[in-house]
C-alpha positions in Angstrom: -3.3 23.6 2.3 -0.9 20.8 0.8 1.9 19.5 2.9 4.5 17.6 1.3 6.8 14.4 2.2 7.9 13.7 6.1 9.4 11.0 7.3 8.0 8.0 8.3 7.8 7.2 11.8 9.0 2.8 12.8 5.2 2.1 14.5 4.1 2.7 10.6 4.5 -0.4 8.9 3.7 -2.6 12.6 0.1 -4.8 10.8 -0.8 -7.5 14.1 -3.3 -9.9 14.1 -6.5 -7.1 14.7 -5.2 -5.1 12.5 -4.2 -7.0 9.3 -7.9 -9.1 10.0 -9.5 -5.2 9.8 -7.4 -4.5 6.5 -8.4 -7.2 4.9 -12.0 -6.8 5.2 -12.7 -3.4 4.7 -9.6 -1.0 3.6 -8.7 -3.5 0.9 -11.9 -3.3 -1.2 -12.4 0.1 0.0 -9.0 1.6 -1.9 -6.9 -2.1 -3.0 -8.6 -4.1 -5.3 -9.4 -1.7 -7.9 -5.2 -0.7 -8.2 -4.3 -4.9 -7.9 -6.2 -5.8 -11.2 -3.7 -2.3 -13.1 -0.9 -3.3 -11.9 -1.3 -7.2 -12.9 -2.2 -6.2 -15.8 1.0 -3.7 -16.8 2.7 -6.5 -15.4 1.3 -9.1 -17.9 3.2 -6.2 -20.4 6.4 -7.7 -19.8 7.5 -10.9 -20.2 8.4 -12.8 -16.7 8.6 -16.6 -15.0 9.0 -15.7 -12.1 7.9 -12.5 -9.6 8.5 -11.0 -6.2 6.2 -9.2 -4.4 7.0 -7.7 -1.8 4.9 -6.0 1.4 2.3 -8.5 0.1 0.1 -7.8 2.9 -3.0 -9.4 2.9 -2.3 -10.3 -0.7 -5.0 -8.6 -2.6 -2.1 -7.9 -5.4 -0.7 -12.0 -5.3 -4.3 -13.4 -5.9 -4.4 -10.8 -9.1 -1.3 -12.3 -10.2 -2.4 -15.6 -9.3 -5.4 -15.2 -11.7 -3.8 -13.6 -14.1 -0.7 -15.6 -14.7 -0.2 -19.4 -15.6 1.5 -21.4 -13.1 4.7 -21.5 -14.9 4.9 -18.3 -13.8 6.6 -18.8 -10.1 5.3 -15.6 -7.7 6.8 -15.5 -4.9 4.9 -13.1 -1.9 6.5 -11.4 1.0 5.9 -8.9 4.1 7.3 -7.4 7.4 4.7 -8.9 9.1 4.4 -12.1 9.4 0.5 -11.5 10.8 -0.8 -10.0 6.9 1.0 -13.1 5.3 -1.0 -15.2 7.8 -4.6 -13.2 7.0 -3.3 -13.3 3.0 -2.2 -17.4 3.7 -6.3 -17.9 4.6 -7.7 -16.2 1.7 -5.6 -18.4 -0.5 -4.8 -18.3 -4.6 -6.7 -19.3 -6.8 -3.3 -21.0 -7.8 0.2 -21.8 -5.7 2.4 -19.4 -4.6 5.0 -19.0 -2.5 4.5 -17.4 1.0 7.2 -15.7 3.2 8.2 -13.8 5.7 11.0 -10.9 4.4 12.2 -7.3 5.2 12.6 -5.6 2.1 16.1 -4.2 2.5 17.4 -7.3 3.4 15.9 -9.8 1.0 16.3 -13.5 1.2 17.4 -14.5 -2.0 20.3 -14.6 -4.9 21.2 -11.7 -7.1 19.7 -11.7 -10.3 16.6 -14.6 -9.5 13.8 -13.0 -10.3 12.7 -11.8 -14.1 10.4 -9.3 -12.5 10.0 -7.6 -8.5 6.0 -6.2 -7.6 4.7 -3.8 -4.8 1.8 -2.1 -4.5 1.3 0.4 -2.1 4.1 -1.0 0.2 7.3 1.3 -0.6 6.6 4.2 0.8 6.4 2.0 4.7 10.2 1.5 3.1 12.3 3.3 5.7 15.2 2.9 3.3 13.5 3.3 0.0 17.4 3.2 -1.8 18.4 1.0 0.1 15.0 -1.1 -0.7 15.4 -0.3 -3.9 19.0 -1.5 -4.4 17.5 -5.1 -3.0 14.9 -5.0 -5.2 17.7 -3.8 -8.6 20.0 -7.1 -7.0 17.4 -9.4 -7.0 16.4 -8.4 -10.6 18.2 -10.2 -13.9 19.4 -8.0 -16.3 16.8 -6.6 -18.4 14.4 -7.5 -15.0 11.6 -4.8 -14.0 10.3 -3.3 -11.1 7.4 -2.0 -11.0 4.7 -0.4 -8.2 2.0 2.0 -6.8 1.9 4.8 -4.9 -0.9 6.7 -3.4 -0.9 10.2 -5.0 -1.1 13.2 -1.9 -3.6 12.6 0.4 -5.7 15.5 -1.3 -6.2 13.7 -4.6 -7.7 10.7 -2.0 -11.2 12.0 -0.5 -11.6 9.1 2.1 -8.8 9.2 3.7 -8.5 13.1 3.7 -12.2 13.5 5.1 -10.9 10.9 7.9 -7.8 12.8 8.9 -9.6 15.7 8.5 -11.7 14.5 11.3 -9.6 13.5 13.9 -7.6 16.6 13.7 -10.3 18.4 15.3 -10.4 15.7 18.0 -6.5 16.1 18.3 -6.1 19.9 17.8 -2.8 19.8 20.0 -1.4 16.5 18.4 -3.0 15.4 15.4 -3.0 11.5 13.7 -0.7 12.0 10.9 -0.4 9.0 9.7 -1.9 9.0 6.5 -0.7 12.3 5.0 2.4 11.1 6.5 3.3 8.0 5.3 0.9 6.4 2.5 0.9 9.1 0.8 3.4 10.9 1.5 5.0 9.2 -1.0 3.8 11.2 -4.1 6.3 13.3 -6.4 7.8 12.1 -9.2 11.0 13.9 -9.0 11.9 12.2 -5.8 10.6 9.3 -6.6 13.4 8.6 -10.4 15.9 10.4 -7.8 15.7 7.5 -5.7 15.6 4.6 -7.7 18.9 5.9 -9.7 20.1 5.9 -6.1 19.2 2.4 -6.1 21.1 1.1 -9.2 18.0 1.9 -11.1 19.9 3.7 -14.1 17.6 3.7 -16.4 14.6 6.3 -17.0 12.1 5.2 -15.0 8.0 6.1 -16.0 5.1 7.0 -13.8 1.6 7.1 -15.3 -0.7 8.5 -12.7 -4.3 6.6 -12.2 -7.4 7.6 -10.7 -10.8 5.9 -9.8 -13.5 5.3 -6.9 -13.4 4.4 -4.1 -16.8 2.8 -2.8 -19.1 1.8 0.2 -21.8 1.0 1.6 -22.1 3.5 4.2 -20.2 6.1 5.5 -19.2 3.7 8.9 -16.7 2.0 6.1 -13.9 4.3 5.0 -13.9 5.3 9.0 -13.2 1.5 9.9 -12.0 0.8 7.6 -8.5 3.6 8.4 -9.3 3.9 12.0 -9.2 0.2 12.8 -7.0 -1.6 9.8 -3.8 0.3 9.3 -1.7 1.7 12.2 -4.1 5.2 11.6 -5.5 2.6 15.2 -2.1 3.0 17.1 -1.9 6.4 16.3 -5.5 7.2 18.4 -4.7 4.7 21.1 -1.6 6.1 22.2 -3.5 9.4 22.5 -6.4 8.3 23.9 -6.8 5.1 25.2 -10.5 4.1 25.2 -11.7 6.2 22.5 -11.4 4.7 19.2 -14.9 4.2 18.7 -15.3 8.0 19.0 -12.9 8.8 17.4 -14.5 6.2 14.4 -17.7 7.8 15.1 -16.3 11.6 14.6 -14.1 9.9 11.1 -17.5 8.1 10.4 -19.9 11.3 10.7 -17.3 13.7 8.6 -18.1 11.1 5.6 -21.2 11.4 5.9 -21.5 15.4 6.1 -19.1 14.5 2.9 -20.7 12.1 0.8 -24.4 11.6 1.8 -25.5 8.4 3.5 -26.2 5.3 1.8 -23.3 4.1 -0.2 -20.2 7.0 -0.7 -18.0 7.1 -3.5 -15.5 8.9 -3.0 -11.9 9.9 -5.9 -9.0 8.0 -5.2 -6.1 8.7 -7.1 -2.0 6.8 -7.8 0.3 7.0 -9.7 2.4 3.5 -11.1 5.9 3.5 -11.6 8.5 1.4 -13.7 11.6 0.9 -13.7 14.2 -1.2 -15.9 17.4 -3.2 -14.9 
């Protein structure tokens, strides 16, 4: 059964030091790296000299942008969570970029500052998307581009779907819904287009759907990635203190049953959206 988008919880945007480390170690190579290169290539199709990245996380897209664009193109990477930026700065980039803690709803930049605003899998976490989109529109120069990616519905993203279903069997009375609610809760093209218009983007938005494969050496990797590297961890620990390991093992067993022993390979699907000021 498909469940439509739901409202994000305030805790969905909290990535502490431990979650940030597991996010970078496990989740980034599992699902984020393939799309970072795609988003950087899409941005290369525009004439830009200054780029603002929102919700940079641990810097997977930042690294792709730094590798794709010359040093003459300034890149400013921001995130709400300082722990994520600290991890991103620790990993580093191939050439200098600017790191800055910032709230996408209250950007600390002047009007018409950037040629492009980019965001990989972050807008789903914004509690007020119209305000965030309005802020992106404000800091763009006339003719600038807002480029971002969002995950498609959870049923199109197999590892996330399997992990969520496995935890529902562990907590039948109150199943953790973080993955369905937030990362995979903002996929409707009509809703996104309406929010962009509400944020001041008057030109028609373009949406491209891209399918990819998510591979890992074992079933344990996606289980750890989601259960330890996202706020799903907070939901598990709130329901069952001391049972995070048990929940992770249950998720790994479910992935193994679906995809077999050894290397696992699941489908992912996302949308890349662009809108011009």
